[in-house]
ROZALUM-200462 format. One record per atom (N, C-alpha, C): residue in one letter; x, y, z. Coordinates in steps of 0.02 Angstrom, whole numbers, plus 50000, padded with zeros to 5 digits. Layout:
% residues N
AXYZ/...
This chain:
% residues 162
M503194574342731/M503184568442771/M502944570342841/L502484566342866/L502184567642931/L502284561742978/G502354563243041/G502394558143093/G502214561343160/S502034557243208/S501844559843273/S502204556243329/I502294559743384/I502584556943444/I502024556343496/N501984550443526/N501474549243577/N501744551643645/W501504557443665/W501754560443727/W501584556143788/G501044552443784/G500854548243840/G501354542743855/A501774541043805/A502264535643814/A502854537843857/F502904544143874/F503484546743910/F503344548043984/V502794545244009/V502624545944079/V502904540044117/D503344541444165/D503614536344209/D503154535844270/K503034529744293/K502614528344352/K501924531744346/P501564530244290/P500914533544281/P500414531844336/F499954536444347/F499404535744395/F499634535244467/T500244537544481/T500494537544549/T500704544544568/E500824545644631/E501064552144653/E501774553544631/E502134548244611/E502824548944588/E502864549544512/S502294549944478/S502304550244405/S502684556444382/S503034555644325/S503424561244298/S503484560344222/F503634565744189/F503734565744117/F504484564944104/N504674559944064/N505374558644051/N505624563043994/E505874568844012/E506094573743962/E506684571243920/D507144567643950/D507724565243912/D507504560543856/E507074555743872/E506834551243820/E506414554943768/F506034559843790/F505634563843743/F506084567543695/R506604570743721/R507084574343678/R507384569643626/E507574563743648/E507864558843602/E507354556843548/A506724555943567/A506204554043519/A506094559543468/V506124565843490/V506054571443442/V506624571343392/R507234570643417/R507814570343372/R507754564543323/D507574558643349/D507484552743306/D506924553843255/G506394557143276/G505844558543231/G506034563043173/V506424568143187/V506654572743134/V507114568943086/I507564564943113/I508004561043069/I507604556243026/A507134552643057/A506734547743019/A506324551142965/L506004556642980/L505604560142930/L506034562642872/N506634564842887/N507094566942834/N507284561042790/E507404555342820/E507584549442781/E506994547142737/V506394547342764/V505804545542724/V505714550542667/L505824556942681/L505774562042629/L506274560542573/D506894559142591/D507404557642540/D507204551542498/E506944546442530/E506764540342494/E506154541242449/N505734545942464/N505094546442429/N505024552242380/I505504556642376/I505434562442331/I505294560142260/E505664555442235/E505574553342166/E504934549342155/L504604547242208/L503974543542202/L503364548242198/L503464554642210/L502904559342207/L502654559642135/P501994560142126/P501714559442058/P501824565542013/L501864571442040/L501924577441998/L502614580542005/E502864583141950/E503524586441952/E503514592442000/E502954595942004/E502894601642050/E502974599442123/Q502714593542139/Q502784590842206/Q503514589042220/K503834586042172/K504534584142180/K504964590342191/E504844595442150/E505234601642157/E505124604942225/A504504605242247/A504364608142313/A504694604242369/A504684597642363/A505004593442414/A505754594542416/R506064595042357/R506784596242354/R506974603142379/E506594608242360/E506754615142375/E506614617042448/L506084614342477/L505874616342544/L506004611142598/R506044604842579/R506164599342626/R505714599942687/Q505064600242676/Q504574600942730/Q504444594242763/I504474594142828/I504264588342867/I503794590842921/G503414586342950/G502944588243002/G502944583243058/L503314584643110/L503304580443170/L502764583143216/G502274578943230/G501704581143270/G501674577643337/D501114578643370/D501004575743436/D500364571743438/M500324567343485/M499714563643499/M499764561143571/G499214558943599/G499224556143666/G499294561243722/I499134567543707/I499214572743759/I498714571643816/A498094570043799/A497594568843851/A497804562943895/D498034557543863/D498264551743902/D498834553643948/M499304557643923/M499864559843963/M499624563644025/L499174568344014/L498924572344070/L498574568044122/I498184563244099/I497834558744145/I498344554744185/K498854552044151/K499364548044185/K499744552144236/L499834558644222/L500194563044268/L499754565944322/G499094565144315/G498634568044364/G498564575544357/I498644578144297/I498584585344284/I497904586644252/R497534591344281/R496864592844255/R496924597044191/Y496594594644139/Y496594598144075/Y496324605244083/G496664610144054/G496444617044056/G496664620944117/S496964617544166/S497194620944226/S497814625044210/E497984629544254/E498594633444245/E499204628844243/E499214623844287/E499754618944287/E499804615444219/C499244613644191/C499224610344125/C499514614944072/N499284621044070/N499514625644018/N500264627044023/E500514627844084/E501224628944093/E501634622844073/F501384616944091/F501724610744074/F501744609743999/L501174610543966/L501144609643893/L501584614743857/D501604620843882/D502034625943852/D502774623843858/R502974621343916/R503664619243926/R503854613443881/I503414608443877/I503574602543836/I503554604343762/S503104608643742/S503074610843672/S503714614543652/K503964618643697/K504594622143682/K505184617343678/I505174612143719/I505704607043714/I505664603743645/M505064602043624/M504974598843559/M505214603343502/A505034609643504/A505234614343452/A505994615243452/D506284616143510/D507014617243514/D507394611143489/E507194605143510/E507534599143488/E507464598043413/A506884599543385/A506784598743313/A507224603643275/L507244609843298/L507684614843266/L508414612743272/R508614610543330/R509314608443341/R509494602743294/Q509054597743289/Q509204592043246/Q509224593943173/S508784598443152/S508784600743082/S509434604443067/A509694608243115/A510334611743106/A510904606643100/L510884601443140/L511404596343136/L511364592443070/L510764591443046/L510694588242980/L510954592842925/A510854599342933/A511114604242884/A511874604142885/R512164603242944/R512894602842949/R513154597142905/D512804591542905/D513034585642869/D512804585442796/N512224588542781/N511924587742715/N511754594342680/G511874599942712/G511704606342683/G511004608642701/T510884615042692/T510234617842706/T509744616242650/F509104617342663/F508624616742608/F508784622242558/P508694621042494/P508934625742443/P508674632942449/R508084633942474/R507814640742479/R507954643942547/Y508404641242584/Y508574643842651/Y508804651042647/E508514655242691/E508724662242698/E508864663542772/E509494664342788/E509714664942857/E509354670542895/E509304676442865/E509004682142900/E508264680742918/Y507924677542871/Y507214676042882/Y507134671042939/V507534665742937/V507494660442988/V507684663143057/L508254666443061/L508484668943126/L508044674443154/G507704678143110/G507244683443132/G506544680943146/S506424674643134/S505754671743143/S505544672043217/P504954674443231/P504704674343300/P504684667143328/F504544662243286/F504534655343310/F505214653243336/V505734654643298/V506414652843319/V506604656843381/Q506464663243382/Q506644667543438/Q506304665443503/E505684663043498/E505304661243558/E505424654043582/N505664649743538/N505704642643555/N506404639643557/A506884642843525/A507554640043523/A507984642743580/T508384638343608/T508874640543658/T509444644143622/Q509844647643659/Q510414651143629/Q510894646143595/E510974640343625/E511394635143595/E511124633043526/T510474632143522/T510164630243458/T510224635843408/I510124642043429/I510194647743384/I510914648043356/R511404646743399/R512104646643375/R512204641243322/L511894635343332/L511944630043281/L511624632143216/I511054635443220/I510704637843160/I511134643043125/E511424647643163/E511864652643133/E512454649443097/K512714644143125/K513304640943097/K513134636443037/Y512584632643041/Y512444627542991/Y511804628742950/G511354633042974/G510714633742941/G510234628242963/L509704627242924/L509224621942938/L509134617542877/R509034611242888/R508924606442833/R508204606742808/N507744609242850/N507034609142834/N506724615942841/S506274617642794/S505914623942800/S505354623642851/Q505084617742862/Q504564616742912/Q504724610342949/L504584610343014/L504774604643056/L504204601543094/L503754605543120/L503224603043164/L502544604043134/T502074600043155/T501384600843132/T500904598543186/I500314601143184/I499764598643226/I499204596843178/A499054590443176/A498544588043129/A497864590943146/P497464592543095/P496784594743109/P496394589243143/N495944591143186/N495574586243224/N494844588043223/Y494424583443205/Y493704584643202/Y493444587243269/W493664584143323/W493404586043388/W493604593143408/A494164595443382/A494374602243397/A493954607443360/L493584605143310/L493194609843269/L492484610843295/I492264606543340/I491574607243364/I491524609943434/
């Protein structure tokens, strides 16, 4: 199951000197996105056409929460694409997205169990988890595991290929 969050929608007072990115609302949208994609996954597993697809969906519980509207967001904030400020800002917001997605997947695991092929050592040793999760999120993962084997995605884009 795939879905995207429009980052441009989280700019308060766009095109002004007071413009800012609303991190609290963004965090909430990431959490809501993970929950929604899990619910869509649950509703649609039995609708998959092949038994192999159904089994993979049950065993791995892969979802893909992506992004869109990054260029619009940067324009609204007055940040020049490719600048050092841009790169630092995108890195910070991307880490927030990853941490919130991991946190929400751990909370879903608390309530519904981990994905069947979950391996604690592999997940906790993952460079992705180590680089993007806060210590609080890592503690939640240690305690509950993760509901999903994959959480985030970046859709392929024709323009990125040329």
